[in-house]
N, CA and C of each residue as an Amber inpcrd file, in Angstrom:
protein
   708
-119.6250000  83.2550000 -29.3760000-118.4560000  82.7640000 -30.1250000
-118.3790000  81.2350000 -29.9810000-118.3330000  80.5180000 -31.1010000
-118.2780000  79.0630000 -31.0560000-116.8820000  78.5900000 -30.6860000
-116.8360000  77.4710000 -29.9840000-115.5560000  76.9160000 -29.5690000
-114.9020000  76.1490000 -30.7140000-113.5750000  76.1120000 -30.6930000
-112.8140000  75.3750000 -31.6850000-112.8860000  73.8830000 -31.3620000
-113.0010000  73.0580000 -32.4060000-113.1070000  71.6150000 -32.2280000
-111.7070000  71.0020000 -32.1390000-111.4720000  70.2250000 -31.0740000
-110.1280000  69.7100000 -30.8270000-110.1670000  68.2960000 -30.2580000
-109.0420000  67.6100000 -30.3980000-108.8290000  66.3570000 -29.6770000
-107.5860000  66.5030000 -28.8260000-107.5270000  65.7340000 -27.7580000
-106.4300000  65.8120000 -26.8040000-105.5200000  64.6140000 -26.9480000
-104.2390000  64.8500000 -27.1570000-103.2650000  63.7680000 -27.1730000
-103.0150000  63.3540000 -25.7190000-103.5330000  62.2200000 -25.3580000
-103.6910000  61.8260000 -23.9620000-102.7540000  60.6730000 -23.6020000
-101.9510000  60.8750000 -22.5580000-101.0600000  59.8080000 -22.0860000
-101.6060000  59.1270000 -20.8450000-102.5610000  59.7710000 -20.1880000
-103.0620000  59.2680000 -18.9150000-102.3200000  59.8430000 -17.7220000
-101.2520000  60.6220000 -17.9920000-100.4050000  61.1570000 -16.9340000
-100.7070000  62.5920000 -16.5570000 -99.8860000  63.1100000 -15.6470000
-100.1660000  64.4060000 -15.0290000-100.0870000  65.5820000 -15.9940000
 -99.1490000  65.5970000 -16.9280000 -99.0530000  66.7260000 -17.8530000
-100.2940000  66.7990000 -18.7460000-100.7450000  65.6460000 -19.2240000
-101.9700000  65.6050000 -20.0210000-103.1590000  66.1150000 -19.2080000
-103.2440000  65.6650000 -17.9560000-104.3790000  66.0370000 -17.1150000
-104.3970000  67.5340000 -16.8170000-103.2410000  68.0920000 -16.4680000
-103.1780000  69.5230000 -16.1830000-103.4620000  70.3300000 -17.4440000
-102.9470000  69.8650000 -18.5640000-103.1790000  70.5290000 -19.8410000
-104.6730000  70.5380000 -20.1720000-105.3260000  69.4000000 -20.0400000
-106.7600000  69.3200000 -20.3180000-107.5430000  70.2130000 -19.3690000
-107.1620000  70.2440000 -18.1110000-107.8050000  71.0990000 -17.1070000
-107.7430000  72.5610000 -17.5290000-106.5620000  73.0020000 -17.9440000
-106.4060000  74.3970000 -18.3730000-107.2510000  74.6850000 -19.6230000
-107.2540000  73.7440000 -20.5420000-108.0050000  73.9160000 -21.7850000
-109.5060000  74.0160000 -21.5010000-110.0080000  73.1370000 -20.6510000
-111.4290000  73.1690000 -20.3240000-111.8070000  74.4530000 -19.5900000
-110.9140000  74.9300000 -18.7400000-111.1790000  76.1780000 -18.0310000
-111.2010000  77.3800000 -18.9730000-110.4050000  77.3200000 -20.0350000
-110.3280000  78.4490000 -20.9650000-111.6220000  78.6580000 -21.7300000
-112.3600000  77.5720000 -21.9800000-113.6000000  77.6610000 -22.7310000
-113.4140000  77.8830000 -24.2200000-112.1670000  77.7890000 -24.7050000
-111.8920000  78.0640000 -26.1180000-112.1010000  76.8510000 -27.0130000
-112.0330000  75.6730000 -26.4180000-112.0560000  74.4570000 -27.2320000
-113.1430000  73.4970000 -26.7530000-113.7250000  72.7960000 -27.7030000
-114.5600000  71.6470000 -27.4010000-113.7060000  70.4060000 -27.6390000
-113.2960000  69.7430000 -26.5660000-112.4390000  68.5650000 -26.6710000
-113.3360000  67.3410000 -26.8330000-113.3400000  66.7800000 -28.0320000
-114.2810000  65.7110000 -28.3580000-113.6950000  64.3170000 -28.2240000
-112.3600000  64.2110000 -28.1310000-111.7080000  62.9030000 -28.0580000
-110.4270000  62.9760000 -27.2370000-110.1180000  61.8640000 -26.5620000
-108.8020000  61.6310000 -25.9840000-108.1220000  60.5880000 -26.8690000
-106.9570000  60.9220000 -27.4120000-106.2430000  60.0290000 -28.3230000
-105.0020000  59.4750000 -27.6290000-104.9230000  58.1420000 -27.5190000
-103.8360000  57.4860000 -26.7920000-103.2370000  56.3590000 -27.6180000
-101.9100000  56.2620000 -27.6060000-101.2170000  55.1420000 -28.2520000
-101.1820000  53.9580000 -27.2920000-101.5930000  52.7960000 -27.7870000
-101.6630000  51.5960000 -26.9640000-100.8450000  50.4810000 -27.6060000
-100.0980000  49.7680000 -26.7930000 -99.4180000  48.5610000 -27.2490000
-100.4810000  47.4730000 -27.3620000-100.8570000  47.1360000 -28.5910000
-101.9580000  46.2050000 -28.8110000-101.6200000  44.7800000 -28.3770000
-100.3370000  44.4530000 -28.3050000 -99.9210000  43.1070000 -27.9070000
-100.1760000  42.8890000 -26.4130000 -99.8310000  43.8980000 -25.6120000
 -99.9400000  43.7630000 -24.1610000-101.1530000  44.4970000 -23.5830000
-101.9040000  45.1970000 -24.4190000-103.0920000  45.9290000 -23.9600000
-102.7350000  46.9560000 -22.8880000-101.6820000  47.7030000 -23.1440000
-101.2310000  48.7210000 -22.1900000-100.8520000  50.0000000 -22.9210000
-100.9320000  51.1270000 -22.2000000-100.5240000  52.3980000 -22.7770000
 -99.0490000  52.3130000 -23.1620000 -98.7290000  52.7110000 -24.3730000
 -97.3390000  52.6950000 -24.8230000 -96.4650000  53.5010000 -23.8660000
 -95.3180000  52.9900000 -23.5340000 -94.3230000  53.5910000 -22.6590000
 -94.7510000  53.5840000 -21.1940000 -95.9510000  54.0490000 -20.8580000
 -96.3670000  54.1410000 -19.4580000 -96.6670000  52.7680000 -18.8620000
 -97.1340000  51.8280000 -19.6950000 -97.3860000  50.4800000 -19.2140000
 -98.6780000  50.2910000 -18.4380000 -99.5610000  51.2750000 -18.4360000
-100.8360000  51.1650000 -17.7130000-101.8160000  50.3300000 -18.5330000
-102.5690000  49.4700000 -17.8500000-103.5080000  48.5850000 -18.5290000
-104.5860000  49.3650000 -19.2850000-104.9940000  48.8290000 -20.4340000
-106.0400000  49.4500000 -21.2320000-107.3280000  49.6170000 -20.4110000
-107.6270000  48.6200000 -19.5780000-108.8590000  48.6710000 -18.7960000
-108.8910000  49.8900000 -17.8780000-107.7390000  50.2520000 -17.2930000
-107.6810000  51.4380000 -16.4400000-107.7660000  52.7140000 -17.2640000
-107.1500000  52.7170000 -18.4300000-107.2640000  53.8530000 -19.3430000
-108.7230000  54.1030000 -19.7040000-109.4610000  53.0470000 -19.9650000
-110.8700000  53.1760000 -20.3240000-111.7000000  53.7080000 -19.1620000
-111.4170000  53.2200000 -17.9580000-112.1240000  53.7180000 -16.7710000
-111.7880000  55.1890000 -16.5480000-110.5320000  55.5510000 -16.7480000
-110.0920000  56.9280000 -16.5920000-110.8390000  57.8610000 -17.5450000
-110.9220000  57.4810000 -18.8180000-111.6140000  58.3110000 -19.8110000
-113.1010000  58.4440000 -19.4650000-113.7020000  57.3460000 -19.0180000
-115.1140000  57.3800000 -18.6430000-115.3320000  58.2980000 -17.4430000
-114.3880000  58.2920000 -16.4890000-114.4990000  59.1460000 -15.3100000
-114.3600000  60.6280000 -15.6700000-113.6020000  60.8990000 -16.7170000
-113.4520000  62.2770000 -17.1990000-114.6570000  62.6860000 -18.0280000
-115.2040000  61.7270000 -18.7760000-116.3940000  62.0000000 -19.5690000
-116.1210000  62.4300000 -20.9900000-114.9450000  62.1060000 -21.5020000
-114.5940000  62.4000000 -22.8910000-114.2730000  61.0810000 -23.5860000
-114.8720000  60.8070000 -24.7400000-114.6450000  59.5270000 -25.4260000
-113.1660000  59.2860000 -25.7350000-112.7740000  58.0240000 -25.6600000
-111.3970000  57.6070000 -25.9030000-111.2800000  56.9630000 -27.2710000
-110.2220000  57.2980000 -27.9960000-109.8780000  56.5680000 -29.2140000
-108.3990000  56.2110000 -29.1300000-108.0200000  55.0570000 -29.6690000
-106.6540000  54.5730000 -29.4950000-105.9650000  54.3060000 -30.8270000
-104.6540000  54.4430000 -30.8070000-103.8040000  54.0220000 -31.9130000
-103.2200000  52.6790000 -31.5010000-103.5730000  51.6270000 -32.2250000
-103.1930000  50.2660000 -31.8530000-101.8260000  49.9310000 -32.4500000
-100.7910000  50.0110000 -31.6270000 -99.4280000  49.8080000 -32.0990000
 -98.9620000  48.3780000 -31.8810000 -98.1270000  47.8500000 -32.7890000
 -97.5050000  46.5390000 -32.5600000 -96.4350000  46.6490000 -31.4820000
 -95.7880000  45.5340000 -31.1840000 -94.8150000  45.4860000 -30.0930000
 -93.6910000  46.5000000 -30.2780000 -93.0600000  46.5160000 -31.4300000
 -91.9660000  47.4560000 -31.6780000 -92.1210000  48.0560000 -33.0730000
 -92.9920000  49.0490000 -33.2210000 -93.2230000  49.6190000 -34.5470000
 -92.0240000  50.4370000 -35.0280000 -91.7440000  50.3510000 -36.3180000
 -90.7480000  51.2350000 -36.9010000 -91.3210000  52.6310000 -37.0410000
 -90.4480000  53.6010000 -37.2730000 -90.9070000  54.9890000 -37.3520000
 -91.9000000  55.1890000 -38.4880000 -91.6400000  54.6010000 -39.6480000
 -92.5550000  54.7610000 -40.7760000 -93.9210000  54.1550000 -40.4610000
 -93.9180000  52.9720000 -39.8580000 -95.1740000  52.3080000 -39.4970000
 -95.9460000  53.1490000 -38.4810000 -95.2250000  53.6720000 -37.4850000
 -95.8600000  54.5080000 -36.4670000 -96.4940000  55.7500000 -37.0890000
 -95.7470000  56.4070000 -37.9860000 -96.2550000  57.6360000 -38.5860000
 -97.4640000  57.3740000 -39.4760000 -97.4610000  56.2520000 -40.1770000
 -98.6120000  55.9210000 -41.0210000 -99.8590000  55.6760000 -40.1830000
 -99.7020000  54.9880000 -39.0650000-100.8350000  54.7220000 -38.1880000
-101.3230000  56.0000000 -37.5270000-100.3890000  56.8550000 -37.1550000
-100.7540000  58.1370000 -36.5600000-101.5030000  59.0120000 -37.5580000
-101.0060000  59.0760000 -38.7800000-101.6500000  59.8980000 -39.8070000
-103.0760000  59.4230000 -40.0830000-103.2810000  58.1160000 -40.0450000
-104.6190000  57.5790000 -40.2570000-105.5690000  58.0410000 -39.1570000
-105.1160000  57.9930000 -37.9080000-105.9590000  58.4280000 -36.7890000
-106.1920000  59.9380000 -36.8190000-105.1630000  60.6850000 -37.1770000
-105.3160000  62.1360000 -37.2780000-106.3430000  62.4780000 -38.3620000
-106.2820000  61.7740000 -39.4830000-107.2510000  62.0030000 -40.5670000
-108.6750000  61.7240000 -40.0860000-108.8280000  60.6950000 -39.2550000
-110.1500000  60.3870000 -38.7080000-110.6650000  61.5350000 -37.8460000
-109.7810000  62.1170000 -37.0420000-110.1960000  63.2410000 -36.1930000
-110.5390000  64.4620000 -37.0430000-109.7660000  64.6580000 -38.1110000
-110.0350000  65.7990000 -39.0040000-111.3750000  65.6000000 -39.7130000
-111.6490000  64.4020000 -40.1580000-112.9180000  64.1170000 -40.8290000
-114.1090000  64.2400000 -39.8780000-113.8370000  64.0730000 -38.5740000
-114.8930000  64.2140000 -37.5690000-115.1130000  65.6780000 -37.1760000
-114.3330000  66.5760000 -37.7690000-114.5380000  67.9980000 -37.5250000
-113.4910000  68.6840000 -36.6770000-112.4900000  67.9440000 -36.2030000
-111.4490000  68.5540000 -35.3750000-110.4920000  69.3780000 -36.2390000
-110.1840000  70.5650000 -35.7570000-109.2340000  71.4430000 -36.4500000
-107.9610000  71.6610000 -35.6270000-107.9840000  71.2450000 -34.3570000
-106.8570000  71.4770000 -33.4600000-106.5160000  70.2070000 -32.6800000
-105.2190000  70.0290000 -32.4100000-104.7150000  68.9470000 -31.5710000
-103.9990000  69.5640000 -30.3800000-104.3250000  69.1050000 -29.1820000
-103.7740000  69.6750000 -27.9530000-102.7230000  68.7360000 -27.3780000
-101.5750000  69.2980000 -27.0120000-100.4550000  68.5280000 -26.4810000
-100.0160000  69.1000000 -25.1370000 -99.5130000  68.2190000 -24.2640000
 -99.0280000  68.6440000 -22.9580000 -97.5330000  68.8620000 -22.9010000
 -96.8660000  69.0090000 -24.0500000 -95.4190000  69.2400000 -24.0730000
 -95.0760000  70.5580000 -23.3830000 -93.8660000  70.5820000 -22.7810000
 -93.4810000  71.7600000 -21.9990000 -92.2810000  72.4990000 -22.5960000
 -91.1970000  71.7780000 -22.8970000 -90.0370000  72.5220000 -23.4200000
 -89.1680000  71.7670000 -24.4180000 -89.5890000  70.6170000 -24.9130000
 -88.7740000  69.8870000 -25.8810000 -89.0320000  70.4170000 -27.2930000
 -88.1470000  71.2780000 -27.7560000 -88.3260000  71.9990000 -29.0180000
 -88.4360000  71.0590000 -30.2150000 -87.5840000  70.0340000 -30.2580000
 -87.5870000  69.1300000 -31.4180000 -88.8980000  68.3510000 -31.5080000
 -89.4460000  67.9740000 -30.3640000 -90.7150000  67.2440000 -30.3600000
 -91.8650000  68.1450000 -30.8050000 -91.8440000  69.3710000 -30.3420000
 -92.8810000  70.3250000 -30.7440000 -92.8490000  70.5470000 -32.2540000
 -91.6510000  70.7590000 -32.8110000 -91.5070000  70.9900000 -34.2450000
 -91.9530000  69.7750000 -35.0390000 -91.6110000  68.5820000 -34.5590000
 -92.0230000  67.3400000 -35.2260000 -93.5450000  67.2490000 -35.2890000
 -94.2050000  67.5150000 -34.1850000 -95.6670000  67.4480000 -34.1540000
 -96.2750000  68.4660000 -35.1230000 -95.7670000  69.6700000 -35.1080000
 -96.3150000  70.7160000 -35.9770000 -96.1540000  70.3670000 -37.4460000
 -94.9920000  69.8460000 -37.8100000 -94.7460000  69.4950000 -39.2050000
 -95.6450000  68.3540000 -39.6670000 -95.7870000  67.3310000 -38.8540000
 -96.5820000  66.1680000 -39.2370000 -98.0700000  66.4900000 -39.3130000
 -98.5770000  67.2760000 -38.3720000-100.0100000  67.5500000 -38.3450000
-100.4190000  68.6250000 -39.3400000 -99.4770000  69.4930000 -39.7140000
 -99.7910000  70.5200000 -40.7080000-100.2120000  69.8730000 -42.0250000
 -99.6100000  68.7440000 -42.3420000 -99.9390000  68.0390000 -43.5820000
-101.3750000  67.5300000 -43.5850000-101.9440000  67.3650000 -42.3850000
-103.3280000  66.8900000 -42.2720000-104.3050000  68.0370000 -42.0120000
-103.7960000  69.2570000 -42.0330000-104.6640000  70.4090000 -41.8080000
-105.0570000  70.6080000 -40.3650000-104.2300000  70.1080000 -39.4390000
-104.5040000  70.2320000 -38.0070000-103.5280000  71.2240000 -37.3800000
-104.0520000  72.1280000 -36.5640000-103.2380000  73.0910000 -35.8300000
-102.8860000  72.5230000 -34.4580000-101.6300000  72.6700000 -34.0630000
-101.1750000  72.1780000 -32.7600000-101.2920000  73.2660000 -31.7020000
-101.7270000  72.8660000 -30.5070000-101.8780000  73.7820000 -29.3770000
-101.0740000  73.2280000 -28.2050000-100.2610000  74.0910000 -27.5620000
 -99.3930000  73.6730000 -26.4630000 -99.6490000  74.5750000 -25.2470000
-100.6820000  74.3020000 -24.4720000-101.0490000  75.1820000 -23.3570000
-100.0130000  75.2830000 -22.2330000 -99.1320000  74.2990000 -22.1060000
 -98.1370000  74.3160000 -21.0210000 -96.7660000  74.7930000 -21.4840000
 -96.6650000  75.2060000 -22.7280000 -95.3670000  75.4600000 -23.3360000
 -94.5850000  76.5510000 -22.6040000 -93.3360000  76.2030000 -22.2460000
 -92.3490000  77.1020000 -21.6440000 -92.7300000  77.5950000 -20.2490000
 -93.6970000  76.9550000 -19.6110000 -94.0100000  77.2850000 -18.2260000
 -93.0610000  76.5080000 -17.3270000 -92.5700000  77.1520000 -16.2780000
 -91.6390000  76.5210000 -15.3510000 -92.2280000  75.2130000 -14.8120000
 -91.4550000  74.1280000 -14.8830000 -92.0030000  72.8190000 -14.5430000
 -92.2780000  72.6600000 -13.0450000 -91.5110000  73.3200000 -12.1970000
 -91.8100000  73.2750000 -10.7700000 -93.1280000  73.9920000 -10.4900000
 -93.3420000  75.0990000 -11.1840000 -94.6190000  75.8160000 -11.0750000
 -95.7760000  74.9210000 -11.5140000 -95.5760000  74.1880000 -12.6030000
 -96.6430000  73.3350000 -13.1290000 -96.9960000  72.2060000 -12.1730000
 -95.9860000  71.5290000 -11.6300000 -96.2910000  70.4020000 -10.7430000
 -96.9340000  70.8850000  -9.4470000 -96.5390000  72.0630000  -8.9740000
 -97.1880000  72.6340000  -7.7870000 -98.6290000  73.0240000  -8.0920000
 -98.8770000  73.5340000  -9.2900000-100.2430000  73.8490000  -9.7140000
-101.0870000  72.5760000  -9.7870000-100.4880000  71.5230000 -10.2980000
-101.1560000  70.2240000 -10.4150000-101.6040000  69.7310000  -9.0420000
-100.7110000  69.7880000  -8.0760000-101.0240000  69.3240000  -6.7180000
-102.0650000  70.2340000  -6.0720000-101.8840000  71.5420000  -6.2230000
-102.8000000  72.5040000  -5.5980000-104.2160000  72.4040000  -6.1540000
-104.3420000  72.0100000  -7.4280000-105.6590000  71.8840000  -8.0580000
-106.4300000  70.6790000  -7.5270000-105.7420000  69.7770000  -6.8240000
-106.4080000  68.6110000  -6.2580000-106.2580000  67.3340000  -7.0580000
-105.3640000  67.3370000  -8.0380000-105.1240000  66.1100000  -8.7980000
-104.3920000  65.0800000  -7.9360000-104.6710000  63.8170000  -8.2060000
-103.9640000  62.7200000  -7.5490000-103.3780000  61.8170000  -8.6360000
-102.0960000  61.5110000  -8.4980000-101.3950000  60.7650000  -9.5330000
-100.3540000  59.8620000  -8.9020000-100.1390000  58.7090000  -9.5280000
 -99.1800000  57.7320000  -9.0330000 -98.1090000  57.4790000 -10.0880000
 -96.8700000  57.3120000  -9.6440000 -95.7590000  57.0340000 -10.5570000
 -95.8470000  55.5740000 -11.0150000 -95.9380000  55.3790000 -12.3230000
 -96.0850000  54.0240000 -12.8730000 -94.8370000  53.5460000 -13.6120000
 -93.9080000  54.4420000 -13.8930000 -92.7150000  54.0630000 -14.6470000
 -91.5850000  55.0200000 -14.3150000 -90.3880000  54.4940000 -14.0670000
 -89.2090000  55.3440000 -13.8710000 -88.0580000  54.8190000 -14.7100000
 -87.2820000  55.7340000 -15.2140000 -86.0740000  55.4180000 -15.9750000
 -84.9330000  55.2420000 -14.9830000 -84.3220000  54.0390000 -14.9640000
 -83.3040000  53.7470000 -13.9580000 -82.0330000  54.5860000 -14.1330000
 -81.8960000  55.2670000 -15.2560000 -80.7550000  56.1730000 -15.4160000
 -80.8890000  57.3910000 -14.5070000 -82.1200000  57.6530000 -14.0470000
 -82.3670000  58.8330000 -13.2210000 -82.8700000  58.5050000 -11.8210000
 -83.6930000  57.4540000 -11.6960000 -84.3480000  57.1500000 -10.4260000
 -84.3020000  55.6520000 -10.1480000 -84.2830000  55.2920000  -8.8680000
 -84.2890000  53.8700000  -8.5300000 -85.7330000  53.3800000  -8.3500000
 -85.8680000  52.0870000  -8.1000000 -87.1810000  51.4560000  -8.0530000
 -88.0630000  51.9840000  -6.9280000 -87.4670000  52.5850000  -5.8980000
 -88.2580000  53.0560000  -4.7610000 -89.2220000  54.1840000  -5.1430000
 -88.9540000  54.8510000  -6.2630000 -89.8360000  55.9330000  -6.7080000
 -91.0780000  55.3910000  -7.4220000 -91.0010000  54.1580000  -7.8910000
 -92.1030000  53.5700000  -8.6420000 -93.2330000  53.2060000  -7.6750000
 -94.4360000  53.6990000  -7.9530000 -95.5750000  53.4440000  -7.0720000
 -95.8270000  54.5490000  -6.0690000 -95.0110000  55.5920000  -6.0920000
 -95.2240000  56.7080000  -5.1600000 -96.2700000  57.6770000  -5.7060000
 -96.9550000  58.3420000  -4.7870000 -97.9160000  59.3730000  -5.1480000
 -97.1740000  60.6860000  -5.3870000 -97.5840000  61.4400000  -6.3890000
 -96.9630000  62.7390000  -6.6430000 -97.5150000  63.7430000  -5.6370000
 -96.6650000  64.1420000  -4.7240000 -97.0020000  65.1770000  -3.7480000
 -95.7400000  65.9890000  -3.4880000 -95.7960000  66.8880000  -2.5090000
 -94.6350000  67.7460000  -2.2700000 -93.4430000  66.9420000  -1.7470000
 -93.7070000  65.8760000  -1.0010000 -92.6020000  65.0280000  -0.5310000
 -91.9010000  64.3440000  -1.6960000 -92.6860000  63.8930000  -2.6660000
 -92.1050000  63.2700000  -3.8570000 -91.2190000  64.2610000  -4.6060000
 -91.7210000  65.4610000  -4.8240000 -90.9520000  66.4740000  -5.5560000
 -89.6570000  66.8120000  -4.8170000 -89.7380000  66.9240000  -3.4970000
 -88.5480000  67.2500000  -2.6980000 -87.5110000  66.1380000  -2.7500000
 -87.9630000  64.8910000  -2.9460000 -87.0450000  63.7500000  -2.9550000
 -86.3390000  63.5540000  -4.2930000 -86.7740000  64.2430000  -5.3400000
 -86.1580000  64.0630000  -6.6540000 -84.7220000  64.5780000  -6.6700000
 -83.7880000  63.8440000  -7.2870000 -82.4190000  64.3350000  -7.4270000
 -82.3880000  65.6280000  -8.2540000 -81.3380000  66.4250000  -8.0890000
 -81.2510000  67.7100000  -8.7950000 -81.2840000  67.5970000 -10.3190000
 -80.8400000  66.4530000 -10.8540000 -80.8020000  66.2990000 -12.3120000
 -82.1180000  65.8060000 -12.9080000 -83.1570000  65.6490000 -12.0870000
 -84.4570000  65.1680000 -12.5540000 -85.4390000  66.3340000 -12.6230000
 -86.0470000  66.5090000 -13.7870000 -87.0200000  67.5810000 -13.9560000
 -88.2520000  67.3070000 -13.0950000 -88.8320000  68.3160000 -12.4370000
 -90.0010000  68.1090000 -11.5670000 -91.2070000  67.5090000 -12.2840000
 -91.2880000  67.7060000 -13.6170000 -92.3740000  67.1040000 -14.3930000
 -91.9190000  65.8780000 -15.1790000 -90.6450000  65.4960000 -15.0190000
 -90.1300000  64.3500000 -15.7730000 -90.1530000  64.5800000 -17.2720000
 -89.9000000  65.8100000 -17.6870000 -90.0350000  66.1660000 -19.0990000
 -89.0090000  65.4750000 -19.9930000 -87.9110000  65.0010000 -19.4020000
 -86.9060000  64.2660000 -20.1810000 -87.1650000  62.7600000 -20.1670000
 -88.3360000  62.3470000 -19.6860000 -88.6590000  60.9300000 -19.6350000
 -88.1520000  60.2280000 -18.3890000 -87.8320000  60.9900000 -17.3360000
 -87.3170000  60.3900000 -16.1120000 -88.3630000  59.5140000 -15.4160000
 -89.6280000  59.9350000 -15.4930000 -90.7010000  59.1530000 -14.8770000
 -92.0130000  59.4540000 -15.5880000 -92.9720000  58.5370000 -15.4200000
 -94.3050000  58.7020000 -15.9960000 -95.3410000  58.3780000 -14.9280000
 -96.5390000  58.9380000 -15.0910000 -97.5460000  58.8080000 -14.0430000
 -98.9160000  58.4550000 -14.6150000 -99.8120000  58.0830000 -13.7100000
-101.2080000  57.8170000 -14.0430000-102.0640000  58.6300000 -13.0880000
-102.9350000  59.4690000 -13.6490000-103.8000000  60.3290000 -12.8410000
-105.0990000  59.5970000 -12.5540000-105.4880000  59.5550000 -11.2860000
-106.6810000  58.7940000 -10.9260000-107.7780000  59.6260000 -10.2640000
-107.5270000  60.9040000 -10.0460000-108.5750000  61.7640000  -9.4870000
-108.1650000  63.2190000  -9.6820000-109.1440000  64.1090000  -9.5530000
-108.8630000  65.5270000  -9.7140000-110.0620000  66.2900000 -10.2250000
-109.9030000  67.5760000 -10.4850000-111.0360000  68.4430000 -10.8520000
-111.6920000  68.1290000 -12.1890000-111.0360000  67.3660000 -13.0620000
-111.6650000  66.9990000 -14.3370000-112.3680000  65.6480000 -14.2540000
-112.3230000  65.0000000 -13.0780000-112.9090000  63.6730000 -12.8980000
-114.2930000  63.7710000 -12.2470000-115.2300000  63.0110000 -12.7670000
-116.5420000  62.8940000 -12.1240000-116.4680000  61.9510000 -10.9350000
-115.6680000  60.9010000 -11.0530000-115.4310000  59.9380000  -9.9790000
-113.9680000  59.5060000 -10.0270000-113.3860000  59.0900000  -8.9010000
-112.0050000  58.6000000  -8.9140000-111.9000000  57.2640000  -9.6540000
-110.6950000  56.9610000 -10.1130000-110.4010000  55.6580000 -10.7050000
-109.8840000  54.7590000  -9.5830000-110.5520000  53.6540000  -9.3530000
-110.1790000  52.7590000  -8.2570000-109.2100000  51.6800000  -8.7470000
-108.1320000  51.4920000  -8.0030000-107.1270000  50.4890000  -8.3700000
-106.3570000  50.0750000  -7.1260000-105.5990000  49.0260000  -7.2570000
-104.6350000  48.6340000  -6.2340000-103.2880000  48.4220000  -6.9040000
-102.2300000  48.6160000  -6.1500000-100.8900000  48.4560000  -6.7080000
-100.5090000  46.9860000  -6.8030000 -99.9240000  46.6280000  -7.9560000
 -99.4070000  45.2870000  -8.1480000 -97.8930000  45.2720000  -7.9830000
 -97.2350000  44.3870000  -8.7070000 -95.7860000  44.2380000  -8.6030000
 -95.0480000  45.3680000  -9.3060000 -93.8370000  45.6220000  -8.8490000
 -92.9000000  46.4980000  -9.5610000 -91.9250000  45.5970000 -10.3030000
 -91.8380000  45.7700000 -11.6250000 -90.9680000  44.9240000 -12.4410000
 -89.9870000  45.7810000 -13.2340000 -88.8530000  45.1960000 -13.5540000
 -87.8470000  45.8890000 -14.3620000 -87.8270000  45.2970000 -15.7530000
 -87.7720000  46.1670000 -16.7570000 -87.6750000  45.7230000 -18.1420000
 -86.4860000  46.4050000 -18.7960000 -85.7420000  45.6220000 -19.5830000
 -84.5690000  46.1530000 -20.2710000 -84.8990000  46.3670000 -21.7440000
 -84.4260000  47.4880000 -22.2770000 -84.6380000  47.8180000 -23.6830000
 -83.2870000  47.9370000 -24.3670000 -83.1860000  47.3600000 -25.5590000
 -81.9250000  47.3660000 -26.2930000 -81.6500000  48.7430000 -26.8830000
 -80.4120000  49.1830000 -26.7740000 -79.9980000  50.4280000 -27.4070000
 -79.9890000  50.2390000 -28.9180000 -80.1270000  51.3230000 -29.6860000
 -80.0990000  51.2160000 -31.1460000 -78.8100000  50.5480000 -31.6370000
 -78.9090000  49.8010000 -32.7050000 -77.7510000  49.0950000 -33.2590000
 -76.6310000  50.0720000 -33.5760000 -75.4170000  49.7380000 -33.1200000
 -74.2640000  50.5870000 -33.3740000 -74.1290000  51.7560000 -32.4290000
 -75.0630000  51.9020000 -31.5010000 -75.0160000  53.0240000 -30.5730000
 -74.0190000  52.7560000 -29.4570000 -73.2570000  53.7880000 -29.0350000
 -72.3330000  53.6030000 -27.9090000 -73.0640000  53.5430000 -26.5710000
 -74.3560000  53.8910000 -26.5760000 -75.1520000  53.8750000 -25.3460000
 -75.4880000  52.4330000 -24.9830000 -75.2990000  52.0250000 -23.7210000
 -75.6250000  50.6460000 -23.3270000 -77.1390000  50.4260000 -23.2560000
 -77.5280000  49.1580000 -23.1510000 -78.9440000  48.8650000 -22.9430000
 -79.4230000  49.5860000 -21.6840000 -80.6810000  49.9210000 -21.6460000
 -81.2010000  50.6960000 -20.5240000 -82.4550000  50.0380000 -19.9690000
 -82.7820000  50.3490000 -18.7120000 -83.8990000  49.7000000 -18.0560000
 -84.8890000  50.6760000 -17.4600000 -86.1170000  50.2020000 -17.3110000
 -87.1820000  50.9570000 -16.6700000 -87.8460000  50.0830000 -15.6180000
 -88.3160000  50.6990000 -14.5580000 -89.1390000  50.0260000 -13.5690000
 -90.5890000  50.4180000 -13.7900000 -91.4680000  49.4270000 -13.7540000
 -92.8990000  49.6550000 -13.9480000 -93.6670000  49.1680000 -12.7230000
 -94.5990000  49.9790000 -12.2490000 -95.5010000  49.5650000 -11.1800000
 -96.8360000  49.2060000 -11.8250000 -97.2120000  47.9390000 -11.7220000
 -98.4730000  47.5030000 -12.3080000 -99.6390000  48.0170000 -11.4460000
-100.6850000  48.4840000 -12.1050000-101.8970000  48.9180000 -11.4110000
-103.0290000  47.9850000 -11.7930000-103.7250000  47.4800000 -10.7890000
-104.8110000  46.5340000 -11.0140000-106.1350000  47.2120000 -10.7430000
-107.0600000  47.1780000 -11.7120000-108.3400000  47.8640000 -11.5420000
-109.1860000  47.2270000 -10.4510000-109.9100000  48.0690000  -9.7160000
-110.8980000  47.6090000  -8.7400000-112.2660000  48.0670000  -9.2230000
-113.1510000  47.1620000  -9.4250000-114.4720000  47.5050000  -9.9360000
-115.4750000  47.5030000  -8.7950000-116.3000000  48.5610000  -8.7510000
-117.2970000  48.6940000  -7.6930000-118.6930000  48.5130000  -8.2600000
């Protein structure tokens, strides 16, 4: 039986890594690409803030080619969707029939992805869907993955969480209102080793910085901030 041709929507974080691990173990899909949105102005993964150079080393260590969506500093929704559709069309023309996502329980996001990709003839696959998030993070740790927190939302966590390794102590320290996988955007991570890696990604921790983002115009929600831990690549 031939495997289905797919690309992986890749953030560089733990949910993507665990999702890819499960997919590769299933043997159902040939994952030919990792697709990541990058802020082209700052050369960093969108939202996570990880340097492009580390993303490239990460993909090489996994052994799956990387392709990126080059986003401007603050793209509008229409601009973002047009750029995404162009990249999706490229994957479809390359033979991909399925797109794999690491989403867990956000229904509106899942529906959005399905609607947008259906127009391009791509089927969405959600291997982690509706699995208990505490179960997932424990599975991630037990499988031997290593991941560092690179971004936290200050509405949920303080700066001390930024730069920590995801382990059982980290999970135990999370406040009750924070999902163990950060599914509501409470925190983001960068995976640097594990069962899908041929070699670890070498880096050192840089500064932790705070960035403020403006709330939408007319919104009653105040401006909000995130803490980012910079990771600096180490080349051997």
